[in-house]
Structure formats: structure tokens, C-alpha cells
N, CA and C atoms as an extended XYZ file, in Angstrom:
330
Properties=species:S:1:pos:R:3:atomname:S:1:resname:S:1:resid:I:1 pbc="F F F"
N       -13.855       -0.844       10.351 N   MET     1
C       -14.426       -1.600        9.248 CA  MET     1
C       -15.406       -2.613        9.812 C   MET     1
N       -16.447       -2.818        9.061 N   THR     2
C       -17.379       -3.867        9.458 CA  THR     2
C       -17.271       -5.015        8.483 C   THR     2
N       -17.701       -6.182        8.940 N   GLU     3
C       -17.457       -7.392        8.170 CA  GLU     3
C       -18.492       -7.687        7.101 C   GLU     3
N       -19.718       -7.201        7.200 N   ASN     4
C       -20.774       -7.589        6.272 CA  ASN     4
C       -21.163       -6.451        5.333 C   ASN     4
N       -20.203       -5.889        4.634 N   LEU     5
C       -20.469       -4.797        3.714 CA  LEU     5
C       -20.531       -5.311        2.283 C   LEU     5
N       -21.402       -4.707        1.489 N   SER     6
C       -21.428       -5.022        0.068 CA  SER     6
C       -20.199       -4.399       -0.590 C   SER     6
N       -19.915       -4.798       -1.809 N   THR     7
C       -18.777       -4.241       -2.532 CA  THR     7
C       -18.943       -2.735       -2.699 C   THR     7
N       -20.146       -2.280       -2.990 N   ALA     8
C       -20.396       -0.839       -3.150 CA  ALA     8
C       -20.129       -0.100       -1.839 C   ALA     8
N       -20.543       -0.687       -0.726 N   GLU     9
C       -20.291       -0.064        0.576 CA  GLU     9
C       -18.800       -0.056        0.899 C   GLU     9
N       -18.109       -1.141        0.564 N   GLN    10
C       -16.663       -1.192        0.757 CA  GLN    10
C       -15.989       -0.106       -0.071 C   GLN    10
N       -16.382        0.001       -1.334 N   ASN    11
C       -15.791        1.004       -2.219 CA  ASN    11
C       -15.999        2.413       -1.669 C   ASN    11
N       -17.174        2.685       -1.145 N   GLU    12
C       -17.467        4.003       -0.585 CA  GLU    12
C       -16.621        4.271        0.651 C   GLU    12
N       -16.479        3.289        1.525 N   GLN    13
C       -15.646        3.476        2.716 CA  GLN    13
C       -14.185        3.675        2.342 C   GLN    13
N       -13.716        2.920        1.356 N   ILE    14
C       -12.335        3.085        0.885 CA  ILE    14
C       -12.150        4.490        0.327 C   ILE    14
N       -13.086        4.918       -0.503 N   HIS    15
C       -13.007        6.259       -1.102 CA  HIS    15
C       -12.974        7.332       -0.005 C   HIS    15
N       -13.846        7.227        0.974 N   GLN    16
C       -13.884        8.201        2.065 CA  GLN    16
C       -12.581        8.203        2.851 C   GLN    16
N       -12.034        7.029        3.099 N   THR    17
C       -10.782        6.920        3.843 CA  THR    17
C        -9.635        7.552        3.067 C   THR    17
N        -9.563        7.270        1.776 N   VAL    18
C        -8.506        7.848        0.942 CA  VAL    18
C        -8.627        9.371        0.944 C   VAL    18
N        -9.829        9.885        0.763 N   GLN    19
C       -10.038       11.335        0.759 CA  GLN    19
C        -9.637       11.969        2.097 C   GLN    19
N        -9.986       11.312        3.181 N   LYS    20
C        -9.733       11.858        4.514 CA  LYS    20
C        -8.258       11.817        4.900 C   LYS    20
N        -7.577       10.728        4.572 N   GLU    21
C        -6.224       10.494        5.087 CA  GLU    21
C        -5.095       10.749        4.092 C   GLU    21
N        -5.412       10.949        2.832 N   ARG    22
C        -4.380       11.039        1.795 CA  ARG    22
C        -3.336       12.125        2.091 C   ARG    22
N        -3.782       13.336        2.367 N   ARG    23
C        -2.845       14.449        2.558 CA  ARG    23
C        -1.927       14.202        3.756 C   ARG    23
N        -2.494       13.773        4.880 N   ARG    24
C        -1.662       13.515        6.070 CA  ARG    24
C        -0.659       12.400        5.815 C   ARG    24
N        -1.109       11.332        5.149 N   LEU    25
C        -0.195       10.224        4.857 CA  LEU    25
C         0.888       10.649        3.875 C   LEU    25
N         0.504       11.404        2.856 N   LEU    26
C         1.497       11.860        1.876 CA  LEU    26
C         2.537       12.750        2.557 C   LEU    26
N         2.105       13.653        3.414 N   ASP    27
C         3.057       14.495        4.149 CA  ASP    27
C         3.984       13.653        5.011 C   ASP    27
N         3.426       12.661        5.682 N   PHE    28
C         4.208       11.759        6.532 CA  PHE    28
C         5.269       11.024        5.713 C   PHE    28
N         4.862       10.467        4.585 N   VAL    29
C         5.786        9.702        3.747 CA  VAL    29
C         6.795       10.631        3.083 C   VAL    29
N         6.321       11.761        2.578 N   ARG    30
C         7.192       12.693        1.841 CA  ARG    30
C         8.367       13.173        2.695 C   ARG    30
N         8.151       13.350        3.981 N   LYS    31
C         9.226       13.796        4.877 CA  LYS    31
C        10.290       12.722        5.078 C   LYS    31
N         9.996       11.504        4.661 N   ARG    32
C        10.884       10.389        4.977 CA  ARG    32
C        11.523        9.714        3.769 C   ARG    32
N        11.163       10.151        2.567 N   VAL    33
C        11.762        9.582        1.358 CA  VAL    33
C        12.310       10.716        0.488 C   VAL    33
N        13.226       10.388       -0.422 N   PRO    34
C        13.940       11.434       -1.153 CA  PRO    34
C        13.107       12.239       -2.161 C   PRO    34
N        12.131       11.632       -2.806 N   THR    35
C        11.423       12.362       -3.867 CA  THR    35
C         9.909       12.269       -3.711 C   THR    35
N         9.235       13.216       -4.336 N   GLU    36
C         7.768       13.209       -4.363 CA  GLU    36
C         7.264       11.953       -5.069 C   GLU    36
N         7.949       11.551       -6.121 N   GLU    37
C         7.557       10.338       -6.859 CA  GLU    37
C         7.626        9.100       -5.970 C   GLU    37
N         8.697        8.984       -5.192 N   ASP    38
C         8.809        7.863       -4.253 CA  ASP    38
C         7.667        7.890       -3.238 C   ASP    38
N         7.347        9.082       -2.747 N   ALA    39
C         6.268        9.221       -1.770 CA  ALA    39
C         4.930        8.798       -2.378 C   ALA    39
N         4.659        9.223       -3.596 N   GLU    40
C         3.411        8.846       -4.260 CA  GLU    40
C         3.341        7.336       -4.482 C   GLU    40
N         4.462        6.740       -4.888 N   ASP    41
C         4.501        5.286       -5.099 CA  ASP    41
C         4.214        4.531       -3.803 C   ASP    41
N         4.845        4.962       -2.716 N   LEU    42
C         4.633        4.299       -1.439 CA  LEU    42
C         3.203        4.497       -0.942 C   LEU    42
N         2.664        5.687       -1.150 N   LEU    43
C         1.288        5.940       -0.743 CA  LEU    43
C         0.322        5.051       -1.518 C   LEU    43
N         0.596        4.865       -2.795 N   GLN    44
C        -0.242        3.968       -3.595 CA  GLN    44
C        -0.188        2.545       -3.031 C   GLN    44
N         0.983        2.097       -2.608 N   GLU    45
C         1.099        0.762       -2.006 CA  GLU    45
C         0.319        0.663       -0.701 C   GLU    45
N         0.326        1.737        0.089 N   VAL    46
C        -0.433        1.750        1.344 CA  VAL    46
C        -1.923        1.594        1.048 C   VAL    46
N        -2.421        2.364        0.087 N   PHE    47
C        -3.842        2.283       -0.227 CA  PHE    47
C        -4.203        0.963       -0.897 C   PHE    47
N        -3.275        0.381       -1.647 N   PHE    48
C        -3.515       -0.949       -2.210 CA  PHE    48
C        -3.696       -1.966       -1.081 C   PHE    48
N        -2.860       -1.857       -0.056 N   GLU    49
C        -2.981       -2.767        1.083 CA  GLU    49
C        -4.310       -2.549        1.818 C   GLU    49
N        -4.761       -1.299        1.879 N   LEU    50
C        -6.067       -1.001        2.471 CA  LEU    50
C        -7.172       -1.714        1.694 C   LEU    50
N        -7.115       -1.637        0.386 N   ILE    51
C        -8.120       -2.297       -0.453 CA  ILE    51
C        -8.082       -3.806       -0.246 C   ILE    51
N        -6.896       -4.382       -0.239 N   GLU    52
C        -6.781       -5.825       -0.008 CA  GLU    52
C        -7.377       -6.216        1.340 C   GLU    52
N        -7.120       -5.418        2.347 N   THR    53
C        -7.636       -5.710        3.679 CA  THR    53
C        -9.162       -5.663        3.689 C   THR    53
N        -9.727       -4.663        3.040 N   TYR    54
C       -11.187       -4.584        2.947 CA  TYR    54
C       -11.743       -5.800        2.226 C   TYR    54
N       -11.119       -6.171        1.125 N   ARG    55
C       -11.626       -7.286        0.324 CA  ARG    55
C       -11.531       -8.614        1.070 C   ARG    55
N       -10.537       -8.747        1.927 N   LEU    56
C       -10.369       -9.980        2.699 CA  LEU    56
C       -11.168       -9.950        4.001 C   LEU    56
N       -11.872       -8.847        4.223 N   MET    57
C       -12.727       -8.689        5.402 CA  MET    57
C       -11.953       -8.821        6.711 C   MET    57
N       -10.747       -8.297        6.720 N   LYS    58
C        -9.963       -8.294        7.952 CA  LYS    58
C       -10.308       -7.019        8.719 C   LYS    58
N       -10.827       -7.146        9.925 N   PRO    59
C       -11.218       -5.947       10.673 CA  PRO    59
C       -10.010       -5.120       11.110 C   PRO    59
N       -10.140       -3.812       10.986 N   VAL    60
C        -9.124       -2.875       11.442 CA  VAL    60
C        -9.801       -1.959       12.450 C   VAL    60
N        -9.322       -1.987       13.673 N   GLU    61
C        -9.944       -1.201       14.743 CA  GLU    61
C        -9.673        0.293       14.589 C   GLU    61
N        -8.432        0.669       14.549 N   GLN    62
C        -8.023        2.077       14.462 CA  GLN    62
C        -7.450        2.321       13.075 C   GLN    62
N        -8.306        2.716       12.147 N   LEU    63
C        -7.912        2.791       10.738 CA  LEU    63
C        -6.759        3.761       10.492 C   LEU    63
N        -6.816        4.957       11.048 N   ALA    64
C        -5.739        5.929       10.820 CA  ALA    64
C        -4.410        5.389       11.349 C   ALA    64
N        -4.416        4.824       12.540 N   SER    65
C        -3.185        4.248       13.099 CA  SER    65
C        -2.664        3.120       12.217 C   SER    65
N        -3.573        2.289       11.734 N   TRP    66
C        -3.191        1.179       10.866 CA  TRP    66
C        -2.540        1.696        9.582 C   TRP    66
N        -3.127        2.734        8.981 N   LEU    67
C        -2.579        3.294        7.743 CA  LEU    67
C        -1.166        3.840        7.963 C   LEU    67
N        -0.947        4.539        9.064 N   PHE    68
C         0.389        5.074        9.333 CA  PHE    68
C         1.385        3.956        9.638 C   PHE    68
N         0.930        2.906       10.267 N   LYS    69
C         1.810        1.751       10.516 CA  LYS    69
C         2.214        1.111        9.189 C   LYS    69
N         1.257        0.926        8.293 N   VAL    70
C         1.558        0.367        6.974 CA  VAL    70
C         2.522        1.293        6.234 C   VAL    70
N         2.276        2.596        6.293 N   ALA    71
C         3.164        3.563        5.626 CA  ALA    71
C         4.581        3.463        6.190 C   ALA    71
N         4.698        3.385        7.491 N   ARG    72
C         6.019        3.265        8.129 CA  ARG    72
C         6.724        1.991        7.650 C   ARG    72
N         5.985        0.889        7.566 N   ASN    73
C         6.568       -0.365        7.089 CA  ASN    73
C         6.991       -0.263        5.626 C   ASN    73
N         6.201        0.418        4.805 N   LYS    74
C         6.549        0.590        3.391 CA  LYS    74
C         7.815        1.434        3.248 C   LYS    74
N         7.955        2.454        4.095 N   ILE    75
C         9.162        3.284        4.071 CA  ILE    75
C        10.377        2.443        4.459 C   ILE    75
N        10.242        1.625        5.489 N   THR    76
C        11.331        0.744        5.909 CA  THR    76
C        11.715       -0.201        4.768 C   THR    76
N        10.719       -0.790        4.114 N   ASP    77
C        10.984       -1.677        2.975 CA  ASP    77
C        11.697       -0.929        1.855 C   ASP    77
N        11.274        0.299        1.609 N   PHE    78
C        11.876        1.132        0.563 CA  PHE    78
C        13.380        1.278        0.796 C   PHE    78
N        13.765        1.628        2.023 N   TYR    79
C        15.189        1.807        2.322 CA  TYR    79
C        15.933        0.471        2.383 C   TYR    79
N        15.277       -0.558        2.811 N   ARG    80
C        15.901       -1.884        2.827 CA  ARG    80
C        16.241       -2.315        1.392 C   ARG    80
N        15.325       -2.081        0.475 N   LYS    81
C        15.567       -2.424       -0.931 CA  LYS    81
C        16.709       -1.602       -1.498 C   LYS    81
N        16.751       -0.310       -1.174 N   LYS    82
C        17.840        0.548       -1.650 CA  LYS    82
C        19.185        0.070       -1.103 C   LYS    82
N        19.211       -0.288        0.174 N   LYS    83
C        20.436       -0.746        0.821 CA  LYS    83
C        20.948       -2.023        0.161 C   LYS    83
N        20.038       -2.881       -0.249 N   ASN    84
C        20.414       -4.157       -0.856 CA  ASN    84
C        20.623       -4.054       -2.361 C   ASN    84
N        20.618       -2.847       -2.899 N   GLY    85
C        20.880       -2.659       -4.320 CA  GLY    85
C        19.686       -2.889       -5.209 C   GLY    85
N        18.524       -2.966       -4.651 N   PHE    86
C        17.307       -3.155       -5.434 CA  PHE    86
C        17.015       -1.857       -6.164 C   PHE    86
N        16.814       -1.940       -7.474 N   THR    87
C        16.621       -0.719       -8.253 CA  THR    87
C        15.202       -0.515       -8.736 C   THR    87
N        14.346       -1.479       -8.560 N   GLY    88
C        12.975       -1.295       -9.014 CA  GLY    88
C        12.275       -2.620       -9.154 C   GLY    88
N        10.979       -2.559       -9.367 N   SER    89
C        10.224       -3.775       -9.560 CA  SER    89
C         9.068       -3.512      -10.495 C   SER    89
N         8.583       -4.570      -11.043 N   THR    90
C         7.405       -4.524      -11.885 CA  THR    90
C         6.354       -5.389      -11.227 C   THR    90
N         5.148       -4.905      -11.198 N   ILE    91
C         4.063       -5.682      -10.608 CA  ILE    91
C         3.442       -6.539      -11.700 C   ILE    91
N         3.329       -7.816      -11.432 N   TRP    92
C         2.721       -8.763      -12.355 CA  TRP    92
C         1.566       -9.446      -11.645 C   TRP    92
N         0.613       -9.914      -12.418 N   TYR    93
C        -0.519      -10.659      -11.877 CA  TYR    93
C        -0.567      -12.016      -12.557 C   TYR    93
N        -0.801      -13.072      -11.780 N   ASN    94
C        -0.909      -14.393      -12.381 CA  ASN    94
C        -2.315      -14.602      -12.929 C   ASN    94
N        -2.578      -15.786      -13.461 N   GLU    95
C        -3.858      -16.072      -14.116 CA  GLU    95
C        -5.059      -15.917      -13.194 C   GLU    95
N        -4.873      -16.155      -11.910 N   SER    96
C        -5.992      -16.050      -10.967 CA  SER    96
C        -6.169      -14.625      -10.452 C   SER    96
N        -5.374      -13.682      -10.945 N   GLY    97
C        -5.512      -12.301      -10.537 CA  GLY    97
C        -4.744      -11.942       -9.282 C   GLY    97
N        -3.975      -12.892       -8.750 N   ARG    98
C        -3.176      -12.608       -7.556 CA  ARG    98
C        -1.909      -11.863       -7.952 C   ARG    98
N        -1.531      -10.940       -7.113 N   ARG    99
C        -0.365      -10.107       -7.372 CA  ARG    99
C         0.917      -10.870       -7.074 C   ARG    99
N         1.898      -10.692       -7.926 N   ARG   100
C         3.241      -11.190       -7.650 CA  ARG   100
C         4.216      -10.145       -8.140 C   ARG   100
N         5.402      -10.126       -7.597 N   LYS   101
C         6.400       -9.134       -7.960 CA  LYS   101
C         7.505       -9.791       -8.767 C   LYS   101
N         7.839       -9.204       -9.884 N   ALA   102
C         8.987       -9.647      -10.670 CA  ALA   102
C        10.080       -8.620      -10.448 C   ALA   102
N        11.192       -9.028       -9.916 N   PHE   103
C        12.245       -8.103       -9.562 CA  PHE   103
C        13.066       -7.717      -10.770 C   PHE   103
N        13.674       -6.561      -10.695 N   ALA   104
C        14.431       -5.994      -11.812 CA  ALA   104
C        15.538       -6.914      -12.286 C   ALA   104
N        16.084       -7.729      -11.388 N   SER   105
C        17.176       -8.613      -11.776 CA  SER   105
C        16.700       -9.783      -12.647 C   SER   105
N        15.383       -9.895      -12.808 N   GLY   106
C        14.843      -10.994      -13.602 CA  GLY   106
C        14.319      -12.128      -12.757 C   GLY   106
N        14.729      -12.171      -11.499 N   ASN   107
C        14.175      -13.185      -10.603 CA  ASN   107
C        12.771      -12.773      -10.225 C   ASN   107
N        11.920      -13.740       -9.973 N   SER   108
C        10.573      -13.367       -9.564 CA  SER   108
C        10.197      -14.154       -8.324 C   SER   108
N         9.314      -13.533       -7.551 N   ALA   109
C         8.807      -14.162       -6.333 CA  ALA   109
C         7.313      -13.948       -6.284 C   ALA   109
N         6.601      -14.906       -5.767 N   CYS   110
C         5.148      -14.777       -5.644 CA  CYS   110
C         4.781      -14.379       -4.249 C   CYS   110
């Protein structure tokens, strides 16, 4: 990633990355979680993190390695939540557009 890209250039690089890496990442995640739906959800979180990283202009040297590392971390989080009895979450956004998670138990964290 380069630091001085326009939004259109960022969007194009994100699109190209998703097209190039989606199948390999989905296969990687799918082998490690119980359902296709879980794999798709985790993959969406990985690509969301990619978008956030681009928007914050954080340089990533080895993009494919970074994506698989994020995927591995998301899988670990997935099983950690299951182990702790977490049954689901809803994504909420505050007034400034920042993401926060409201947990199924009704507690929320920003």
C-alpha cells in the first residue's frame, strides 16, 4: 500500500485485493470453522479490517501475509467467543460513524 492515494485509487486497490485473495482466504477460513456462513462472516470482517487499514493510511508491506494473519486472528476470536458462551453480536455505529459492538447479552462496548 502506498500512503498518498486518492479515495478512488484506494477503492480500486481494495477491489483488486478482494478479487485476488478472496477464494484463498475463504478456503483457509472454511477449513477452520464449522459452517460456510461462519466462514463468510469472518471473511467479511477480514476485508472490513483491510478497508479500515487503507482508510487510516497504515502501510502494509506483505498484503497477502497480513490478510492471512488477520484471518487467523479472527478465527481465534471466533472460538474464544464460542468458548465463553458468546452467541452473537450486532454491529452498531455511533453518531460519528465509528463502529462499536453491542453484545447479545445487552452489554455494549465501544
